[in-house]
N, C-alpha and C positions, 0 to 999 in steps of 0.2 A: 504494500500500500504506500509506504514511504517513497519507494523508487518511482512509482507512478505519479505521485504528487510532485516530486522533484522534476520529473520529466515534463509534466504539464507546466509548472512554473518556469522551467528553462525555456520551453517553447514560447510561452507568453513573453518572456523577457527578450528572446531573440527576435520575435516578431515586432515588438515595440521598438527595439533598437534599429531594426531594419527599416521600419516606417519612418522613424525620426531621421535616419540617415538619408532618406530620399526627400526630405523636406525641400521645398523650392526656396531659392534665395530671396531675401528681402532687401529693400533699399538700404536698410541699416547696415548690412554686411559690407557696404562700400563707403561708409561715412568717413573713414580715415584715409581713403585712397587718393593719391595724387597723380596727375595734376587735377586740381579741382575744376569741375565742369560748371561753367556759368552759361546757361542756355542763351541768355541775351547777348553775350559776347560771341559765342561760337556761331549761333544762327543769326549773324549779321554780316551781310555781304553775299558773295556768290560761292556756292558749294557744289562740287561735282561728286557724284556717287556712282558706284558700280555694284550691281547686285544680282542675286539669283533667288529663285523660288525653288525649293526642294519639296518633293512629296514626303509622306510619312516614312517612306523607306530610304530617304536620302538621295533619290534620283533627281538630278537637275531637270526641271520641267520648263523653266523660262529664265532667260538672262535679260538684263536691262541696264540702262544708264539713266541717270537723273541729273538735271541741272536745276539747282534751287537758288532762287533769288529771295533773300531774306532781309527784312528790316523791322525796326521797332518804332512805335510812336507811344511814348510813355510806357505803360504796362501792357500794351497790345502789340503782339508780333505777328507778322505775315510771312509765311513760308510758301512761296509760289513755286511749285514743283512741276517740271516737264519731264515725263517719262518717255523713253524710246525703248521698245522691246525688240528682242532678237527676231521676232516674226514680222517686224516692220510696223506693228501697231504703235500708236501714240496715245498718251493719256496725260491729263492735267489734273492736279489736286492742289487746292489752295487751303492751307491750314491757317486758322486764326487762333493764336495762342494768347492766353491771359496769364500774366504773372500775378499770382495771389500772395506772393511773399513767402519767406521761409522755405524756399525750394519747391513750393507747390505751384502747379500749373494746370490749367484746363485748356482744351482745344476742341475746335470744331472744323469740319470740312464737309464738302458737298456729299461725299460718299461715306461719311461717318454717321452712324445712327446715334443720336443723342450727343453727349459730351464726353470727350476723353478726359481722364483724370490721371495726373502724373506727379511724380516727385523726384527731385534731384538731391543726391547726397554724394559727397566725395567726387569721384570721377564718373559716376553713373547717373543715368536717368531712366526711370521705369514708368511706363504708363500703359493703361488698359483702355480698350475701346472696342466698339462693335463696328465692323467694316461691312458695307453693303457691296458684296463682291459679285460681279457678273460671271456666271459660269453656264456655258451651253445654252444661252438665250434666256436664262432666268437669273434672279438675284438671290444669293445666299447671304444671310447675315451671319458673319463669323466673328468670333472673339479673338482679339489680338492682345498678347502679352508681349509688349515691346520694350526691349532693353537697349540702351546706348551706353558706350564706354569711351570716354575721352582718352586717347593714347598720348597725344601731345597737342600743342596749340592749333595744329592744322588737321590732324587725323582723328577720326572717330569711327569706331566699329559699332554695328547695329545688328541685333538678332531678334526677330519677332517670331513667336510661336503662335500658330493659327489653329483654333479649335472650333468645333461645332457640337453643341450638346455634350461638351466634355471630351469629345473624340479628337485626337490629334490628327489634323489634316496635312500639315506641312510647316515649313519654316521659311522665313525671308531673311537673307543675310546680305548686309550692305557694308561697304567701306566708303566713308565720306572723306573728301579732302577739300579743305577751305582754300580758296584761291588767295594767293599772297597779295 
């Protein structure tokens, strides 16, 4: 009886440790990281980006480039993005960001359902939003868990996880370079 109880508790402890080991990162994990990301400074001027969309198995489905023209008027920022995809298609997205202070931001765009909520700490920025994504002639509302990491004053890396009803659909990976 004692061995069975010890095995049961050992299994519970192992499962608990396994689950906590798989916890997703939080913005607080990056609070002390340098260089410190100031969104208003980085997203000011022209930024070039190169990216890929990979499906849930890691296969590259689409490649693209983006030219972003960014500026701020007091606490309101505009990120005017022009996408060029490897299949020849073009897309435009214009983000309107609001700096709420203390590293907190909100954002809206024409293909974003509702309002994006985000926070910056250390060298990272994380925000979540619902994107209205055109797929095969219909619109799917997908959830985006979007992370950006400042590498130096000109380079930032971006990885966004895309899900629908909790199911992982794929990832968007980008490299941003701010023009000098």
